[in-house]
C-alpha positions in Angstrom: -38.5 -109.9 53.4 -41.2 -109.2 50.7 -39.3 -110.2 47.5 -39.3 -108.2 44.3 -41.1 -111.0 42.5 -41.7 -114.7 43.0 -43.3 -117.3 40.8 -46.7 -118.8 41.6 -47.7 -122.3 40.6 -51.3 -123.1 41.4 -52.5 -124.8 38.2 -51.5 -128.0 36.4 -47.8 -127.4 36.7 -47.1 -130.3 39.0 -49.4 -132.7 37.1 -47.8 -131.9 33.7 -44.3 -132.0 35.1 -44.9 -135.4 36.7 -46.2 -136.6 33.3 -42.8 -135.8 31.9 -41.0 -137.6 34.7 -43.2 -140.7 34.5 -42.9 -141.0 30.7 -39.2 -140.3 30.6 -39.7 -137.4 28.1 -37.6 -134.8 30.0 -35.3 -133.3 27.4 -36.0 -131.4 24.2 -38.6 -133.8 22.8 -42.1 -134.6 24.0 -45.7 -133.7 23.6 -45.6 -130.5 25.7 -43.0 -128.8 23.4 -45.4 -128.7 20.4 -48.4 -127.9 22.5 -46.7 -125.0 24.2 -45.3 -123.6 21.0 -48.7 -123.7 19.2 -50.8 -122.5 22.2 -48.5 -119.6 23.0 -48.4 -118.5 19.4 -52.2 -118.7 19.1 -52.7 -116.6 22.2 -50.3 -114.0 20.8 -52.1 -113.8 17.4 -49.2 -115.4 15.6 -49.2 -118.6 13.7 -45.8 -120.0 14.4 -43.9 -120.5 17.7 -40.3 -121.9 18.2 -39.5 -122.5 21.8 -36.0 -121.7 23.1 -33.8 -122.1 26.2 -34.3 -118.4 27.1 -35.2 -115.0 25.6 -31.6 -114.2 25.0 -31.1 -117.2 22.7 -34.5 -116.3 21.1 -33.1 -112.9 20.2 -29.9 -114.4 18.9 -31.8 -116.9 16.7 -34.0 -114.1 15.3 -30.9 -112.1 14.3 -29.1 -115.0 12.9 -32.2 -116.1 10.9 -32.2 -112.6 9.3 -28.6 -113.1 8.3 -27.3 -110.3 10.6 -23.5 -110.3 10.7 -20.3 -108.2 10.5 -20.7 -104.9 8.9 -24.4 -104.7 9.7 -26.1 -102.2 12.0 -29.1 -102.9 14.2 -31.1 -100.1 15.9 -32.0 -100.7 19.6 -33.2 -98.6 22.5 -30.6 -97.3 25.0 -32.7 -98.2 28.0 -33.3 -101.9 28.2 -31.9 -105.0 29.8 -28.6 -105.6 27.9 -29.5 -108.9 26.3 -30.7 -107.7 22.8 -27.6 -105.4 22.5 -25.3 -108.3 23.5 -26.9 -110.5 20.9 -26.3 -107.9 18.2 -22.7 -107.8 19.2 -22.5 -111.6 19.3 -23.5 -111.6 15.6 -20.6 -109.3 14.8 -23.0 -106.4 14.0 -23.0 -103.0 15.5 -25.8 -101.9 17.9 -27.0 -98.4 17.1 -28.6 -97.0 20.3 -31.4 -94.5 20.4 -32.9 -92.6 23.3 -36.4 -93.4 24.7 -39.6 -91.4 24.9 -40.2 -89.7 28.3 -43.7 -91.1 28.6 -43.7 -94.6 27.0 -40.1 -95.3 28.1 -39.8 -97.2 24.7 -37.6 -96.3 21.8 -38.4 -92.8 20.4 -39.9 -93.1 16.9 -38.9 -89.4 16.2 -35.3 -90.4 16.4 -35.2 -93.5 14.3 -35.1 -92.3 10.8 -32.1 -90.1 11.3 -30.1 -93.1 12.5 -30.9 -95.3 9.5 -28.0 -95.9 7.1 -27.3 -98.3 4.2 -25.9 -100.6 6.9 -29.1 -100.8 8.9 -30.4 -104.4 8.6 -32.9 -104.6 11.5 -34.5 -102.7 14.4 -35.2 -104.3 17.8 -38.1 -102.8 19.7 -38.3 -103.5 23.4 -41.7 -103.1 25.1 -40.6 -101.9 28.5 -42.1 -102.9 31.8 -45.4 -104.0 30.3 -46.0 -100.9 28.1 -45.8 -101.2 24.3 -43.7 -99.0 22.1 -45.6 -97.0 19.5 -45.6 -99.8 16.9 -48.0 -98.0 14.5 -45.4 -95.2 14.0 -42.4 -97.5 14.1 -43.8 -99.9 11.5 -44.7 -97.1 9.2 -41.0 -96.0 9.2 -39.6 -99.5 9.0 -42.0 -100.7 6.3 -41.3 -97.7 4.2 -37.5 -98.3 4.5 -37.8 -102.1 4.2 -36.2 -102.7 7.6 -37.3 -105.9 9.5 -38.5 -105.3 13.0 -37.8 -107.8 15.9 -40.0 -107.2 19.0 -38.6 -108.0 22.4 -41.8 -108.7 24.4 -40.1 -110.2 27.4 -41.9 -107.9 29.8 -45.2 -107.3 28.0 -47.0 -110.5 26.8 -50.5 -109.7 25.7 -50.1 -106.0 25.9 -52.0 -104.1 23.2 -50.9 -101.2 20.9 -53.9 -99.6 19.2 -55.8 -102.8 19.8 -53.2 -105.1 18.3 -51.2 -107.6 20.4 -47.6 -106.7 21.0 -45.4 -109.2 19.2 -47.6 -109.4 16.2 -46.3 -106.4 14.3 -42.7 -107.4 13.3 -41.2 -110.2 11.4 -40.4 -112.0 14.7 -41.0 -111.5 18.4 -39.2 -112.8 21.3 -40.5 -113.7 24.8 -39.0 -114.5 28.2 -40.2 -117.1 30.7 -37.6 -116.4 33.4 -38.8 -116.8 37.0 -39.6 -113.1 37.4 -41.7 -112.8 34.3 -45.5 -112.7 34.1 -45.5 -116.4 33.3 -42.6 -118.7 33.7 -40.9 -121.9 32.8 -38.0 -121.3 35.1 -35.7 -120.4 32.2 -37.1 -120.4 28.7 -38.1 -118.3 25.7 -39.9 -118.4 22.4 -39.7 -116.8 19.0 -42.9 -116.1 17.1 -43.2 -115.5 13.4 -45.6 -115.5 10.5 -43.0 -116.6 8.0 -42.6 -120.4 7.3 -39.1 -119.8 5.8 -38.0 -118.0 9.0 -39.4 -120.9 11.0 -37.3 -123.3 9.1 -34.2 -121.2 9.7 -35.0 -120.7 13.4 -35.5 -124.4 14.0 -32.4 -125.3 12.0 -30.1 -122.9 13.9 -31.8 -123.8 17.2 -31.1 -127.6 16.7 -27.3 -127.6 16.0 -27.8 -126.6 12.4 -29.3 -130.0 11.6 -31.2 -130.4 8.3 -35.0 -130.7 8.8 -35.1 -133.4 6.1 -31.9 -135.4 6.8 -31.3 -136.3 10.4 -27.8 -135.8 11.8 -26.8 -134.0 8.6 -25.8 -130.5 9.5 -26.2 -127.7 7.0 -25.1 -124.7 9.0 -23.1 -124.1 12.1 -25.9 -124.0 14.7 -26.6 -123.9 18.4 -28.3 -125.9 21.1 -31.0 -123.4 22.1 -33.8 -125.8 22.8 -36.4 -125.8 25.5 -37.0 -129.0 27.5 -40.3 -130.9 27.6 -40.4 -130.2 31.4 -40.1 -126.5 30.9 -42.8 -126.6 28.2 -45.0 -128.6 30.6 -44.7 -125.9 33.2 -45.2 -123.2 30.5 -48.4 -124.8 29.2 -49.9 -124.9 32.7 -49.0 -121.3 33.2 -50.5 -120.4 29.8 -53.8 -122.0 30.8 -54.0 -119.5 33.6 -52.6 -116.5 31.8 -56.0 -114.6 31.7 -56.4 -115.0 35.4 -52.8 -114.0 36.1 -53.2 -110.9 34.0 -56.4 -109.9 35.8 -54.8 -110.4 39.2 -51.8 -108.4 38.1 -54.0 -105.6 36.7 -55.7 -105.3 40.1 -52.4 -105.0 41.8 -51.3 -102.3 39.3 -54.5 -100.4 40.0 -53.9 -100.6 43.8 -50.3 -99.3 43.4 -51.4 -96.6 40.9 -54.3 -95.4 43.0 -52.0 -95.2 46.1 -48.9 -93.8 44.6 -49.8 -91.8 41.5 -52.1 -89.5 43.5 -50.4 -90.0 46.9 -47.5 -87.6 46.6 -46.1 -84.8 44.4 -42.6 -86.2 45.1 -42.8 -89.2 42.8 -44.5 -90.4 39.6 -45.9 -93.8 38.9 -45.2 -95.5 35.5 -47.1 -93.6 32.8 -49.6 -95.1 30.4 -50.3 -93.7 26.9 -53.6 -93.7 25.2 -52.7 -96.0 22.4 -51.5 -98.7 24.8 -53.3 -101.3 27.0 -50.4 -102.4 29.1 -49.9 -105.4 31.2 -48.4 -105.1 34.7 -45.0 -106.6 35.2 -43.2 -104.4 37.8 -44.5 -101.5 39.8 -42.2 -98.7 38.9 -41.8 -95.3 40.5 -39.7 -92.3 39.4 -38.3 -90.0 42.1 -37.5 -86.3 41.8 -33.7 -86.8 41.7 -31.3 -89.6 41.4 -29.7 -89.0 44.8 -32.9 -90.2 46.5 -33.0 -93.6 45.0 -30.3 -95.4 47.0 -31.6 -93.9 50.2 -35.2 -95.1 49.5 -34.0 -98.5 48.5 -32.1 -98.8 51.8 -35.1 -97.6 53.8 -37.3 -100.3 52.1 -34.7 -103.0 52.7 -34.4 -102.0 56.3 -38.1 -102.5 56.6 -38.2 -105.9 54.9 -39.1 -104.7 51.3 -37.0 -105.9 48.4 -37.0 -103.0 46.0 -34.7 -102.8 42.9 -33.1 -100.0 40.9 -33.9 -99.7 37.2 -31.3 -101.0 34.8 -28.6 -98.6 33.7 -28.7 -97.2 30.1 -26.7 -99.5 27.8 -24.3 -96.7 26.9 -23.2 -96.5 30.5 -22.1 -100.2 30.5 -18.5 -101.1 30.1 -18.8 -102.9 26.7 -20.8 -100.1 25.0 -19.7 -96.8 26.5 -17.6 -95.9 23.4 -17.2 -92.3 24.5 -21.0 -91.7 24.7 -22.1 -88.8 27.0 -25.2 -88.9 29.2 -26.4 -85.7 27.6 -26.6 -87.5 24.3 -29.3 -89.7 25.8 -31.0 -87.4 28.3 -34.3 -89.3 28.7 -32.9 -92.7 29.2 -30.3 -91.4 31.6 -32.9 -89.4 33.7 -35.5 -92.1 33.8 -33.0 -94.8 34.6 -31.2 -93.0 37.4 -34.4 -91.8 39.2 -36.5 -95.0 38.9 -36.9 -98.1 41.0 -39.1 -101.2 41.1 -41.3 -102.3 44.0 -42.4 -105.9 44.8 -44.8 -107.1 42.2 -45.3 -110.9 42.8 -48.7 -112.3 41.9 -49.0 -113.6 45.4 -48.8 -110.2 47.1 -51.7 -109.5 49.3 -53.5 -106.1 49.3 -52.3 -105.5 52.8 -48.7 -106.0 51.7 -49.1 -103.6 48.8 -50.6 -101.0 51.2 -47.6 -101.6 53.6 -45.2 -101.0 50.7 -47.0 -97.9 49.6 -47.2 -96.5 53.1 -43.4 -96.9 53.5 -42.7 -95.2 50.1 -45.1 -92.3 50.7 -43.9 -91.6 54.2 -40.3 -91.5 53.0 -40.8 -89.3 50.0 -42.9 -86.9 52.0 -40.2 -86.6 54.6 -37.4 -86.3 52.0 -39.0 -84.7 49.0 -37.9 -81.3 47.8 
């Protein structure tokens, strides 16, 4: 079976990890934590990094650090992995979900202003599948209305929007280093910010609410959302190779795009808009109708290919359905139900990508309408 994604460790991961084991610095203190925080922030054009246990806890810390709580509203896209919406709800706030654009697959800037109320305290932008949202337009709206923006960059590290690095627009940005991400620490995340006051709040809440000046004196009810030194060691080694990883992934994306985008009128490959220089996370295709997706995924699985359906719109999930109708979010519903992801591991050979493309094209040609 060709997996949907698998991590690749061919740098200094083993050496740095053994350094942690040999020195005994294996928990949430050690030299790799600070090195990873500062290096990742610098590569993302941000001055401050606060490493976390995963991206979900990073999002929670960002919201808590802004004081988000009961009675507040946070605007989010309807088509995203559910983590940011869950963290809004965990704060006691209300997620206000907005449909996506049909081309960027990110939150639609044209729909934001109408959903802003006196209760709106933040907006979470998700950069989906390696493509950025239109941050220039979004920031114009939110700056004018004094609404802080949190960027979820889990799937798009180092992507560019109008030449600026994703994650450097808002007050904070959150990243994932899960095993299926472009770079990994196994589990792990980080919050980036430009604001030293937010850094203090982030670190305080992350470390059990402990005072930064008086050890073991707790000034707020906090959390244990820390990254371990071993995770940071792996992350630093991955970060050293990120340029090479992104180049390799770009080549894979081009192979998929050249084969699939022009190979059939029965599917489309993930679009790219002119303002964006994306990164390649998952190869994603969209079929003519939703009924085809399960059949194609079954065909791929029967031939040793691990494809995956796209996530469901948030408003179709049990916790957040709240009487919403698919016709209220037509783009998210359509893209979600018709799209699937193809294997995209960095270790895939060109021959394997060709094999996957051949299977897809043969099937859609035989079953296309």
